[in-house]
C-alpha positions as CSV (number, residue, x, y, z in Angstrom):
1,V,90.0,101.4,93.0
2,Q,88.4,97.9,92.7
3,L,88.7,95.2,90.0
4,Q,85.8,92.9,89.6
5,A,86.5,89.6,87.8
6,S,84.0,87.3,86.3
7,G,83.6,84.5,83.9
8,G,85.3,81.5,85.5
9,G,83.8,78.2,85.8
10,L,84.0,74.5,85.0
11,V,84.7,73.5,81.3
12,Q,85.8,70.3,79.5
13,A,89.2,70.1,77.8
14,G,89.0,71.7,74.5
15,G,86.4,74.2,75.5
16,S,86.4,77.9,75.9
17,L,85.8,80.6,78.6
18,R,85.9,84.3,78.5
19,L,87.0,86.2,81.6
20,S,86.1,89.8,82.2
21,C,87.5,92.3,84.6
22,A,86.1,95.7,85.2
23,A,87.9,98.4,87.2
24,S,86.1,101.1,89.0
25,G,87.1,104.0,91.1
26,S,89.6,105.5,88.9
27,I,89.1,108.4,86.5
28,F,92.4,107.4,84.7
29,S,92.9,104.8,82.1
30,F,95.4,102.1,83.4
31,N,98.7,101.8,81.7
32,D,98.8,98.0,81.8
33,M,96.0,95.6,82.4
34,G,96.5,91.8,82.6
35,W,95.7,88.4,83.8
36,Y,97.8,86.2,86.2
37,R,96.9,82.7,87.4
38,Q,97.9,80.5,90.4
39,A,97.4,76.8,90.4
40,P,97.4,74.8,93.6
41,G,101.0,74.6,95.0
42,K,102.4,76.8,92.4
43,K,103.5,80.5,92.2
44,R,101.3,83.1,90.5
45,E,102.3,83.6,87.0
46,L,101.6,86.0,84.3
47,V,99.1,84.8,81.6
48,A,98.7,87.8,79.4
49,D,99.2,91.6,79.6
50,I,98.0,94.5,77.4
51,T,99.1,98.1,77.4
52,R,96.9,101.1,76.9
53,D,97.8,101.3,73.2
54,G,97.2,97.6,72.7
55,R,100.6,95.9,72.9
56,T,100.3,92.4,74.2
57,T,102.4,89.8,76.0
58,Y,101.5,86.2,76.5
59,A,103.0,83.4,78.4
60,D,104.5,80.7,76.1
61,S,102.0,78.1,77.4
62,V,98.9,80.1,76.2
63,K,100.2,81.6,73.0
64,G,97.9,80.9,70.0
65,R,95.0,79.7,72.5
66,F,94.3,82.8,74.7
67,T,93.5,86.4,73.5
68,I,93.6,89.4,75.8
69,S,91.8,92.6,74.8
70,R,90.6,95.8,76.6
71,E,88.2,98.6,76.4
72,N,90.0,101.8,77.7
73,D,86.9,103.9,78.1
74,K,85.4,101.2,80.3
75,N,88.6,100.3,82.1
76,T,87.7,96.7,81.4
77,V,90.0,93.9,80.2
78,Y,89.0,90.5,78.8
79,L,90.7,87.1,78.4
80,Q,89.3,84.9,75.7
81,M,90.5,81.3,76.4
82,N,90.1,78.7,73.8
83,S,91.4,75.1,73.5
84,L,91.6,74.9,77.3
85,K,93.7,72.2,78.9
86,P,93.6,70.7,82.3
87,E,96.8,72.4,83.1
88,D,95.0,75.8,82.7
89,T,93.1,75.0,85.9
90,A,93.9,77.8,88.3
91,V,92.5,80.8,90.0
92,Y,92.8,83.7,87.5
93,Y,93.5,87.2,88.8
94,C,93.2,90.4,86.9
95,N,95.7,93.2,87.4
96,A,95.9,96.8,86.6
97,V,98.8,99.2,86.8
98,L,98.5,103.0,86.9
99,V,101.6,105.0,86.6
100,R,101.5,108.6,87.6
101,V,104.1,111.2,88.4
102,G,106.2,109.8,91.2
103,A,104.0,106.7,91.7
104,R,103.2,103.3,90.4
105,E,100.0,101.8,91.7
106,V,99.2,98.1,91.3
107,Y,95.7,96.7,91.8
108,W,94.4,93.1,91.9
109,G,90.9,91.6,91.4
110,Q,89.6,88.9,93.8
111,G,90.3,86.0,91.5
112,T,88.0,83.7,89.6
113,L,88.4,80.0,89.4
114,V,88.8,78.1,86.1
115,T,88.6,74.4,86.3
116,V,89.3,72.3,83.1
117,S,88.3,68.6,83.3
118,S,90.0,66.0,81.1
């Protein structure tokens, strides 16, 4: 299974970006798909998560600004980021979890850099 993330870049504060992450190599739809981020010198943290049936979870710091969505038939997850702040600067990683009988498999994308200038 491979996750390919895209959409990062440089944006001014207040701007928007949309991240995409496409999973390949699995015939199953992932249970959870999500986005994490890691800023320099900080631990990786959850940004947003979405279950197969559309239930979402957001970090408090992004609620009301970011929206996660997914297309199950394409095994693709998106993160729409609006009203970006300099503190959103980080490498963003997509994540996918597949739960099968007797196994929980976790996959990570390669990361995409988001830089928000003030």
